[in-house]
C-alpha positions as CSV (number, residue, x, y, z in Angstrom):
1,M,141.1,182.8,132.2
2,T,140.4,180.7,129.0
3,T,140.4,181.7,125.4
4,R,139.2,180.3,122.1
5,R,139.3,181.3,118.5
6,S,136.5,183.1,116.6
7,P,134.0,180.7,115.0
8,D,134.1,180.1,111.3
9,A,132.2,183.1,109.9
10,V,131.8,181.6,106.4
11,L,130.1,178.6,107.9
12,L,127.7,180.7,109.8
13,A,127.0,182.9,106.8
14,I,126.1,179.9,104.7
15,T,123.9,178.6,107.4
16,A,122.1,181.9,107.7
17,L,121.6,182.0,103.9
18,L,120.2,178.5,103.7
19,T,117.9,179.1,106.7
20,G,116.7,182.4,105.2
21,I,116.0,180.7,101.9
22,G,114.1,178.0,103.8
23,I,111.9,180.5,105.6
24,V,110.9,182.3,102.4
25,M,110.3,179.1,100.5
26,V,108.3,177.4,103.2
27,F,105.9,180.4,103.0
28,S,105.8,180.3,99.3
29,A,105.4,176.6,99.0
30,S,102.9,176.2,101.8
31,S,100.6,179.2,101.4
32,A,98.1,177.5,99.2
33,V,97.7,174.4,101.3
34,A,97.8,176.5,104.6
35,Y,95.0,178.7,103.4
36,T,92.9,175.7,102.3
37,Q,93.4,173.8,105.5
38,F,93.6,176.6,108.1
39,H,92.3,179.7,106.3
40,D,95.7,181.3,107.0
41,A,98.3,181.5,104.2
42,A,101.0,182.2,106.8
43,Y,100.1,179.2,109.1
44,Y,103.3,177.3,108.4
45,L,105.4,180.4,108.1
46,K,104.6,181.5,111.6
47,R,105.6,178.1,113.0
48,E,108.7,178.0,111.0
49,L,109.8,181.4,112.3
50,I,109.3,180.2,115.8
51,W,111.4,177.1,115.2
52,A,114.0,179.2,113.4
53,V,114.4,181.5,116.5
54,I,114.6,178.4,118.8
55,G,117.2,176.9,116.4
56,A,119.2,180.2,116.3
57,V,119.4,180.0,120.1
58,A,120.4,176.4,119.9
59,L,123.1,177.3,117.4
60,V,124.5,179.9,119.8
61,I,124.5,177.5,122.7
62,G,126.3,174.8,120.6
63,M,128.8,177.3,119.4
64,R,129.6,178.6,122.9
65,L,129.7,175.1,124.3
66,D,133.2,173.4,124.6
67,Y,132.6,170.4,122.4
68,T,135.1,168.3,124.4
69,K,132.6,168.3,127.3
70,L,130.3,166.2,125.1
71,R,132.8,163.4,124.8
72,P,132.2,161.7,128.1
73,A,128.4,162.3,127.8
74,A,128.2,160.8,124.3
75,P,127.2,157.2,125.4
76,W,124.4,158.7,127.6
77,I,123.1,160.9,124.9
78,F,123.1,158.0,122.5
79,G,121.3,155.8,125.1
80,I,118.6,158.4,125.4
81,A,118.2,158.6,121.6
82,V,117.8,154.8,121.4
83,V,115.2,154.8,124.2
84,L,113.3,157.6,122.4
85,L,113.4,155.7,119.1
86,A,111.9,152.7,120.9
87,A,109.3,154.8,122.6
88,V,108.0,156.0,119.2
89,L,107.0,152.5,118.4
90,M,104.7,152.2,121.4
91,P,101.1,153.0,120.4
92,S,100.4,154.9,123.6
93,L,103.4,157.3,123.0
94,G,104.1,157.5,119.3
95,S,101.8,159.4,116.9
96,I,101.1,158.5,113.3
97,E,101.3,161.1,110.5
98,G,101.4,160.3,106.8
99,G,101.3,156.5,107.5
100,A,104.5,156.6,109.6
101,R,105.0,156.4,113.4
102,R,107.8,158.9,113.8
103,W,106.7,161.5,116.5
104,L,106.3,161.7,120.2
105,G,103.5,163.9,121.3
106,A,101.0,165.6,119.0
107,G,100.3,168.9,117.3
108,P,102.7,171.8,117.9
109,V,104.6,170.0,120.7
110,S,105.5,166.9,118.7
111,F,109.2,165.7,118.6
112,E,110.9,163.5,116.1
113,P,113.5,161.3,117.9
114,S,115.0,160.1,114.6
115,E,116.4,163.6,114.0
116,F,117.9,163.8,117.5
117,A,119.4,160.3,116.9
118,K,121.4,161.5,113.9
119,L,123.4,163.8,116.1
120,A,123.5,161.4,119.0
121,L,124.9,158.7,116.7
122,V,127.6,161.1,115.4
123,L,128.7,161.9,119.0
124,F,128.8,158.2,119.9
125,V,130.8,157.1,116.9
126,A,133.1,160.1,117.3
127,R,133.8,159.0,120.9
128,L,134.4,155.4,120.0
129,V,136.9,156.1,117.2
130,S,138.7,158.9,119.0
131,A,139.4,156.7,122.0
132,R,142.0,154.8,120.1
133,A,145.2,156.2,118.5
134,D,144.6,153.8,115.5
135,G,141.0,155.1,115.0
136,A,138.8,152.4,113.5
137,A,141.7,150.0,112.5
138,S,140.4,147.4,115.0
139,F,137.2,145.7,113.8
140,T,136.5,144.0,117.2
141,R,137.0,147.0,119.3
142,V,135.6,149.7,117.1
143,G,134.1,148.4,113.8
144,F,131.8,145.8,115.3
145,P,130.5,148.0,118.1
146,V,129.7,150.7,115.6
147,L,128.0,148.2,113.2
148,F,126.0,146.8,116.1
149,W,124.7,150.1,117.5
150,V,124.1,151.6,114.0
151,G,122.1,148.4,113.3
152,V,120.0,149.0,116.4
153,C,119.1,152.5,115.3
154,F,118.6,151.3,111.7
155,A,116.2,148.5,112.9
156,L,114.2,150.9,115.1
157,V,113.8,153.6,112.5
158,M,112.9,151.0,109.8
159,R,110.0,149.9,112.0
160,Q,108.5,153.4,111.8
161,P,109.1,153.1,108.7
162,D,111.7,155.7,107.6
163,L,114.1,154.3,105.0
164,G,115.6,157.7,104.3
165,T,116.7,158.4,107.8
166,A,117.9,154.8,108.3
167,S,120.1,155.1,105.2
168,I,121.6,158.4,106.5
169,Y,122.6,156.6,109.7
170,L,124.4,153.9,107.7
171,L,126.1,156.4,105.3
172,T,127.2,158.8,108.0
173,A,128.7,155.9,110.1
174,F,130.4,154.6,106.9
175,V,132.0,158.0,106.2
176,M,133.2,158.3,109.8
177,L,134.8,154.9,109.8
178,F,136.5,155.6,106.5
179,A,137.8,158.8,107.9
180,A,139.0,156.9,111.0
181,G,141.2,154.6,108.9
182,A,139.0,151.5,108.8
183,R,140.5,148.9,106.5
184,P,138.8,148.2,103.2
185,E,137.8,144.7,104.2
186,Q,136.1,146.1,107.3
187,L,134.1,148.5,105.3
188,L,133.1,145.7,102.9
189,I,132.0,143.6,105.8
190,E,129.8,146.4,107.1
191,A,128.4,147.0,103.6
192,A,127.7,143.3,103.2
193,V,125.6,143.4,106.4
194,A,123.8,146.7,105.9
195,V,122.9,146.5,102.2
196,P,121.1,143.1,102.3
197,A,119.3,144.2,105.5
198,M,118.0,147.3,103.7
199,L,117.1,145.5,100.6
200,G,115.4,142.7,102.6
201,F,113.1,145.3,104.2
202,I,112.3,146.9,100.9
203,Y,111.6,143.8,99.0
204,A,109.5,142.2,101.8
205,S,106.6,144.4,100.7
206,P,105.5,144.7,97.1
207,Y,104.4,148.4,97.7
208,R,107.8,149.3,99.2
209,R,109.6,147.6,96.3
210,E,107.6,149.4,93.7
211,R,107.9,152.7,95.4
212,F,111.7,152.2,95.8
213,L,112.2,151.4,92.1
214,A,109.7,154.0,90.9
215,F,112.4,156.6,90.2
216,L,113.8,154.4,87.4
217,H,110.5,154.3,85.4
218,P,108.0,156.7,87.1
219,W,105.7,156.9,84.0
220,R,104.9,153.2,84.4
221,D,102.5,154.1,87.2
222,P,101.9,157.9,86.8
223,Q,98.9,157.9,89.2
224,G,100.5,155.7,91.8
225,T,104.1,155.1,92.8
226,G,105.5,157.5,90.1
227,Y,103.1,160.4,90.9
228,H,105.5,162.3,93.3
229,I,108.4,162.0,91.0
230,I,106.5,163.1,87.9
231,Q,105.0,166.1,89.6
232,S,108.4,167.0,90.9
233,L,109.9,166.9,87.4
234,Y,107.0,169.0,86.0
235,A,107.8,171.6,88.6
236,L,111.6,171.6,87.9
237,G,111.1,171.6,84.2
238,S,108.6,174.4,84.1
239,G,111.0,176.7,86.0
240,G,113.4,177.0,83.1
241,I,116.5,179.1,83.7
242,V,115.1,182.0,85.8
243,G,111.9,180.4,87.1
244,L,108.3,181.5,87.1
245,G,108.9,184.0,89.9
246,L,108.7,183.8,93.7
247,G,105.3,182.7,94.8
248,Q,104.2,181.8,91.2
249,S,104.4,178.0,91.5
250,R,101.5,176.1,89.9
251,Q,102.5,172.7,91.2
252,K,101.8,173.7,94.8
253,F,98.1,174.0,94.1
254,G,97.2,170.4,94.8
255,Y,99.5,168.7,92.3
256,L,102.8,168.2,94.1
257,P,102.5,166.4,97.5
258,A,104.7,167.4,100.4
259,Q,105.6,170.6,98.6
260,H,106.8,172.5,101.7
261,T,108.6,169.5,103.3
262,D,110.3,166.7,101.3
263,F,109.7,168.2,97.8
264,I,110.4,171.9,98.6
265,F,113.5,171.8,96.3
266,S,111.0,171.2,93.4
267,I,109.2,174.5,94.2
268,I,112.6,176.2,94.4
269,G,113.4,175.0,90.9
270,E,109.9,176.0,89.6
271,E,109.8,179.5,91.1
272,L,113.5,180.4,91.0
273,G,114.5,178.3,88.1
274,F,117.8,176.6,87.3
275,I,119.7,179.6,88.8
276,G,117.9,179.3,92.1
277,A,118.3,175.6,92.3
278,V,122.0,175.7,91.5
279,T,122.5,178.5,94.0
280,V,121.1,176.2,96.8
281,L,123.2,173.3,95.6
282,V,126.4,175.5,95.6
283,L,125.6,176.6,99.1
284,F,125.4,173.0,100.3
285,L,128.7,172.2,98.6
286,A,130.2,175.3,100.2
287,F,128.9,174.1,103.6
288,A,130.5,170.7,103.0
289,Y,133.8,172.3,102.1
290,R,133.8,174.5,105.2
291,G,132.9,171.5,107.4
292,I,135.7,169.4,106.0
293,R,138.1,172.3,106.4
294,I,137.0,172.6,110.1
295,A,137.5,168.9,110.6
296,M,141.0,169.0,109.1
297,R,142.0,171.9,111.5
298,A,140.4,170.4,114.6
299,D,142.5,170.5,117.8
300,D,141.9,166.9,118.7
301,R,140.7,163.6,117.3
302,F,137.3,163.9,118.9
303,G,136.8,167.3,117.2
304,F,137.9,165.9,113.9
305,Y,135.5,163.0,114.0
306,L,132.6,165.1,115.3
307,A,133.1,167.7,112.6
308,T,133.4,164.9,110.0
309,G,130.2,163.2,111.1
310,I,128.1,166.4,111.3
311,T,129.2,167.6,107.9
312,A,128.6,164.1,106.4
313,S,125.1,163.8,108.0
314,I,123.9,167.2,106.7
315,A,125.6,167.0,103.3
316,L,124.4,163.4,102.6
317,Q,120.8,164.3,103.6
318,A,120.9,167.3,101.2
319,L,122.3,165.1,98.5
320,I,119.6,162.4,99.0
321,N,116.8,164.9,99.1
322,I,117.9,166.6,95.9
323,G,118.5,163.2,94.3
324,V,114.9,162.2,95.1
325,V,113.2,165.3,93.6
326,T,115.3,165.0,90.5
327,S,114.5,161.3,90.1
328,S,118.1,160.4,90.7
329,W,117.5,158.6,94.0
330,P,114.7,156.4,95.3
331,V,111.9,158.2,97.1
332,T,112.8,158.0,100.7
333,G,111.1,161.0,102.4
334,V,114.1,162.9,103.7
335,P,113.7,166.7,104.3
336,L,116.1,169.2,102.9
337,P,118.3,170.5,105.7
338,F,117.7,174.1,106.8
339,I,115.0,174.6,104.1
340,S,112.2,172.0,104.5
341,Y,109.4,172.7,107.0
342,G,109.9,170.9,110.3
343,G,110.7,172.0,113.8
344,T,112.8,169.2,115.2
345,S,114.8,168.9,112.0
346,L,115.6,172.6,111.9
347,V,116.5,172.9,115.6
348,I,118.7,169.8,115.7
349,T,120.4,170.8,112.4
350,L,121.2,174.3,113.7
351,F,122.5,173.0,117.0
352,S,124.7,170.6,115.0
353,V,126.1,173.6,113.1
354,G,126.7,175.3,116.4
355,L,128.8,172.3,117.5
356,L,130.6,172.4,114.2
357,A,131.4,176.1,114.8
358,S,132.5,175.1,118.3
359,V,135.1,172.8,116.8
360,S,136.3,175.6,114.6
361,R,136.8,177.7,117.8
362,G,139.0,175.0,119.2
363,A,139.0,173.3,122.6
364,R,138.9,175.6,125.7
365,R,142.3,175.9,127.3
366,P,144.1,178.4,129.6
367,A,145.2,181.6,128.0
368,S,148.6,181.1,129.5
369,S,149.1,178.1,127.2
370,M,148.5,180.0,124.1
371,P,151.5,181.2,122.1
372,L,152.5,184.8,122.8
373,P,152.0,187.2,119.9
374,R,155.2,188.2,118.1
375,A,156.5,191.7,118.7
376,K,156.2,193.9,115.7
377,A,159.4,195.0,114.1
378,S,160.2,198.6,114.8
């Protein structure tokens, strides 16, 4: 007989709230474009509900799974992710949408390997750093292998191109190495390799350079590189304190591109106002706090690094997305976790939360090894 603790109820409640907000806002943000393109205002809502149900099942599976079982499988999972990232770049397999080759398959059965690779990378790095008692103190045994394999994922995703996801790979690995005790000079070496590589890719193309820097001066090219940012700021500004009301957005009527995906936070700010936007931000901060709390209370090193990586990946992605729509971060095309429309993203994110909840439950061990309850004083 084996026993485990109850999962972190607060974490699950926050996840349910964010996912529920996402379902409502996907319908509100996408209704206009869905009716125009498919003559069905609920077109995207129906698909998001299906993915939410699949994601909920994935969350339960991840929560019930003993996370320690994934430790020996981590290199194989990561290897599959790398193969899938490479397969996307093959014209016969990868499909192009929005000018980027990021999907395998087409239509309702498409799959985005870069989302799967986020979790696979966290599992792989967690296994590497947990294998040594000194964590990431050794650059040759831990730091360099992490830098190399993150670089492989980075290069493959940048070929799609997807700067936002590539930057999340780098930042998540950086946080995990920092948590694993990597020395400052090691982190500087990795930053010295990663940052020039990213900037080199951006500045190799005048369009990418202008788009990357557009957040600094969006009104220099209001009809070009600054268009997304300006329309996003219009949406956020018109919402005021309490918003225009749910479903009352004006920017979703052909003004703000990607209103139900990358820029859905702008619609939240427009319809629900400052209060609604801050509520979503507070929920993400609460999620990050619970994730860190779970990591600090993990039963083993692998659980600690796994919880740290999952929390960092989701929190950093939310931070980058909100930074983009508020013109505080370069436009990178990163969805808002739990909230933006997207099947692969939602399912993988919910499964990741399930693994985080699994860490909160502790590793499975015989009930006989658990401390006996104290007898109540008579």
